[in-house]
N, C-alpha and C positions, 0 to 999 in steps of 0.2 A: 559690692565693689567699694573699696575705700575711696574717700575723697582724694582727688589729685592723682589717682592711679589711672593708667591707660590700658585699654584692651590690647592684648597681645594675640594677634591672629596672623596667619600667613598673608592675608590680604594687606595688612598694615605695612609689612616689610617688602612687599612686592616681589618676593622670591620664595621658593620652597624651603621648608625647614628640614635640615639633614640630621641624621643621627650621628653620634660620635664615630661609630664604626664606618659610616659612609665617608666621613671626612678623612679618616685614616686611609681608607681604600683609595680615595682620590689622590692623596699624597703619594701613596705607593705607585700609582699610575704615572704621576708627574716625575717621580724619581727613577722610573724605569727607562732611563735614557742611556744609550750606548756610551755617551761621553762620561758617565759615572761608573762604568764597569771596567774592571781590569786596568786600573790607572795607578800611576805612582804619585804619592803625596809626600812632600818634604815638610817636616815640622819638628817642634821640640816636644819631647815626652814630658807630660805632666800627669799628676794624680795616678801614677802607676801602682797597681796592686795585683798580687797573685791571689786568685781565689782557691779555696780548698778543692774545688773540682778540677783544678789544673788549667782553667781558662785564665786569660790575662785581660784586665780591663784598664784602660788609660785614655788619655786625650792627647791629641796633637794640636799644638798652639803656635801662633805666629804673631809677633809684635810688630807694629808698624803704623805710621800715620796717626799716632795717638790713640790707637784702639788695638784690641786683641781679638784675633779670630781663633775659634776653638771648634774642633770636631771630636765627638766621642768615638772611641775605637774599641773593638773587641777582637781578641786573637784566641781562637779555639785551641784546646789542649793539644790536638794532633799537630798543629802548626807550631805552637810554643815549644814543643819538645824537640824541634829540629833547629832552633836558633843556635847560632855559633857564638853568641855573646849574651850578656845579661843586661837588658834595658834598665835604665835608671832615669829618674826625673832630671830634666835639664839636658838630656842627651839629644843631639841633632841626628835624626834618622830619616831614612827613606822607607816608606811603607807601600806595599803593593796589594791592591784588593779592589773591592767594589762598595759603593754606597747603597745601603738597603734600609728599609723601614721596619722597625719593630712595632707591629700594629697594636698589640695589647696596651703599650704605653704611648703610642702615637708619636714616636720620636725616631729620627733617622740616626744611623751610626755607620761607621766605616768598618767593614769586615776585613781584617788584615790577614792575608794569606802568605806574606813574605815580608821580612823587615831586615834591613842592613844599616850599619852606621853610614852617615851621609858621606864621609870621606871615601869609603870604598864604593859607595853607590854610584859615583860618577862613571866608574868603569863598568859597573853592572849595566847601567843605562846604555853605555856605548856598545856593549856586547849585544844587548837587545836590538839596538838599531842595526848592527851588522847582520844579525840573524835575519831580520826582516828583509834587508837588501839582498843577501845571498840566497834566501829562499825565493825571492822574486826572480832571481836569475835562473832558477831551476836547478841549482846545484845540490839541493836536498831531495830531489825527485827519486822515489824508490825505484822507478823504472830504469834509472841509470846504473843501478848496482849490478855487479857481475859476480858470477860464482868463482870461488877460489879453486885453484888447481888441486887435484886430488893427490898427485905425487910430484911436488915441486923438486927441481934439482938444485936451485939456488934461491936463497931467501935473503932479501935486503932488509937491513935494520937502520932506521933513522932515529938516533938518540944520542945521548952523551956517551962518549967513549969511557968515561970514568964513573958512570952512574950504576946504581944497583940494578936498574932495569935491564941493562945489557947483559949483566952476569946472569940474571934470572932467565933471560931469553936463550942465551947460549947453553945454559945448563939443561933447560927443558928440551931443546932441539937435540942435543947430544945424547940425551937419555931416550928420547922417543924415536927419532928417525934421523940419524946423522946425515946432514947434507951440507953443502958449501954455504957459508954465511958471509954476505958482503956487508960490512959496516960502513955507513956513510955518516961520519961523526958530525955533531953540531952542538951548539949551546942550546939548552932547553929552557932557560929562564934568563931574565935580565934584559936590559936595553938592547934592542936590535936583534934579539934572539929569533924573532919571527922571520926575519930576512934569511938568517942562516938556515933555519929549518926548511923554508921553501926551497932554497938552493940545494940543500942536501937531498931533498926528495927528487928534484929534477936531475941531480947528478946520478942517482942510482936507477932511475926509471928506464926500463928497456933492457937493463943488464941482468935482471933477475926474474923469477916467475911470480913472486909475491913480495910485497913490501910491508913491514911493520913500522908504524910511526907512533912514537910514544915516549913516556917517561914514567917515573914512579910518582907516588902521591905527593901532595903539597897543598899550599893555600891557594886561594883564588888568584892571588897576584902571581904565584909561581907558575900556575897553569895558563896564565893570561895569553902568552904568545901563541898557543894552539887555538885561540879564538880569533886570531887576526885574519882578515880577509885574504892576505897574501898566502898564508899557509893553507887556508881552506881551498882557494882556487888552485894551488899547486896540487893538492890531493885530488881534486875533481878532474884536473887535466891529465892525470897519470894514465898511461897506456896499460900499466901493470895494475892488477888488483891490489887494493890497499886495505890493511887492517889498522884501525885506530885504537890505541891502548894508552890513553892519557889518564894518569892518576889511578885512583882506586875505583871500586864499583860505584860509589856514591857520586863520583866526580863526572862531569859532562863538559866537553869542549865542542866548539862548533865544527872542528874537523871530524868529530865523530859522525855528524850527519852527512858529510860529503864522502866519507869512506865507504867502501863496499861492505865492510863489516866492522862493528864496534865490539871490542873485547873489554871486559871490566878491569883487567890488569895486564901488564906486559907478559906475565907467565901464561895467562889464559890466551893471549894473542899467539904465543909460540905454539900452544897446544892446538889452536885452530889452523895454524899455518902448515903444520906437517902432521901426517898420520902417526899412529902409535905402532911401532915396529912389531911388537908381539901380537897385536890385534891383526895387523896385516898378514903375519905368518899364519895365525890361526885361520884367518879367512881363506888364505891360499891353500892351507891344508884341507879345509872344508871343500874348496873347489876341486882339489885333487881327488878326495874321496868320492865326491859326486861324479866326477868324470870317469874314475876307475869303475865305479858301480855301473854307470851308464854303458861304458864300453863292454864290460862283462855281460851285461844284460843283452846288448845287441849281438855280441858274439854267440851267446847261448841261443838267441832267437834264430840267428843265421845258421847255426849248427842244426837246430831242429828242422829248419827248412831244407837243408842239404840232406839230412837223414830221410825226411819224408819224400824228397824227390828221388833219392836212391831207391827207396822202397817201391815207389810207384814205377820206376824205370827198370826194375828187376825183370830178367828175361821171362821167368815163369809167370810173373804177374802180367807182363806185356802180352804173352801168348794167351793167357786167360782172357784178357780184355779183348784181344783180337777175335778169339773164338766167340765171346759174348756178342761182340758187334756183328760178326758174320751170321750168328744164329738169329739175332734180331733182324738182320737184313733179309734172311730167308723167310722169316715169319712175315715180314712186311710184303715181300714179293708174293707169297701165297695169298695173303689177304687181298692184295691188289688184283691177283688173277681171279679170285672168287668174286670180287666186287665187279670186275670187268665182265666176267661171264654172266653174272646175274643181270647186269645192266643190258647186255646183248640179248639175253632171253626175253627180258621185258620189252625191249624195242622190237624184237621179232613178233611177239604176241600182238603188240599194238599195230604193227604193219599188216599182219594177217587179218586182223579185225577190220582194218581200213580197206583191205583188198576185197574182203567179203562184202562189205557195205557198198563198195564201188561197183562190184559186179552186179549186185542187186539192182543198182540204179541204171545199169547199162542196157539199153533197149536190145542190143544184139543177143543178150543172154536169153531173151524171150524166144528168139528164133530157134535156139537149141532145143526148146521143148515142142517144136512142130508148128509154131505160129509163123505167119508171114506179115509183111508190111506192105500196104497198098499205097501207091503213089500215083497221082494224076497231075499232069502239067508240072511235074517237078516238086510237088508238095505232097506231104503225107495226108492220106484221107482218114479223117477221124470219125466221120459220121456217114451213114448211107444216104443222108440227105444231100451230101456234097457231090453225089454222082447222078448221072443221067443215063438212061438207056442209050446204047450206042457209043458211050464214052470209052476211049482207049485208056487203059491203066497198065501199070507195071507192078508185078508181084515180086517182092524181095524176100528170099528165103535164106536159110543159114548157109547154103552152099551155092547160091546163084540167083538169077533173075529170070522172070517170064513176062511176056506181054499178053494182054487179054482185052476182050471187048465186052462191055456190060450189055447183057441182053435183057435182064429183068431185075427190078428192084423191089424188094419186099421190106416193109417197115414193121418193127416190133411194136406191139401196142404199149409197152411200158415206156417208150421214149417218144 
């Protein structure tokens, strides 16, 4: 250790020693704040340069209070290609994006996803505020959207009476499916246009089956009235389904979100409002063919049923069926008689056997063979030992009775 040097250890500093990557990670965590995401930043463009990759690198700066605040910015090629103007150093702009950290270099930068000149930016911010308010009112809820009528009889159009949009709509409707068109004319740009548009919508609501609200293409300023809350609320309050067709496919207005359907152009709106006549005719022709085929099939099936019934109801066939049934009935009667006779014979045999067995057990049957029954004092004498000399007994034979007196009793040795 050199004289005058000091030991460098974690204990000396009283805190852990971090690697550079760990410090960059902590900075990333600190900058991961919702307040730094999806924000608008206003500043002056400085150090602007186009990279060969197509990405744009520049800074946004602000002078004030004797110092300059600067933030480095990056705009990726996909965003830069959509800009409607060419940024230059010294230009006052509004940039929308998020603050992120580029960890390899350990520095933060503003990732720009949209940029507009500051003059036009005020209205852009106003539209963003209106969008949040109207969305909070539930006017953009997809559950509010209704289906369009399949075969409308009257179509309402809210647009300029002298614009190309009306001509395109009328041309498409007359070509596809001619119906009555009710035009509710209005100014579509300029001061107070939003009030006229809202009134034109209310004027035609309930008089037609579907309403087209729109105009041809134009700048953000030209389309601005269709972003106004008064127009959006008029669209949302309509009892009639509404198609919004403001500008071209790349244009979007707030009334698009409140409408039941958004069309990219007025011509596309007209195509969605009415069916195509030839397609309807082809579909009806298909229905006609299927119905005719179905009717013919059912008629053929019914004819087959009638023919089959006629064949089954023919007199000769009926007579044959009656004869077959009578023959089967006779066979069944014969089988029943045989079964009944067999049953009767079996029952008679059983009865005879029972009668024989009963006769064998009947004491009177013994008398038929010349035997007699001796009774004394009303009881049958079963043993000689039950008698006494001089006892009076009754002899019962098969055809009568006789009284006797016992004179002598002799006992067999075997008993």
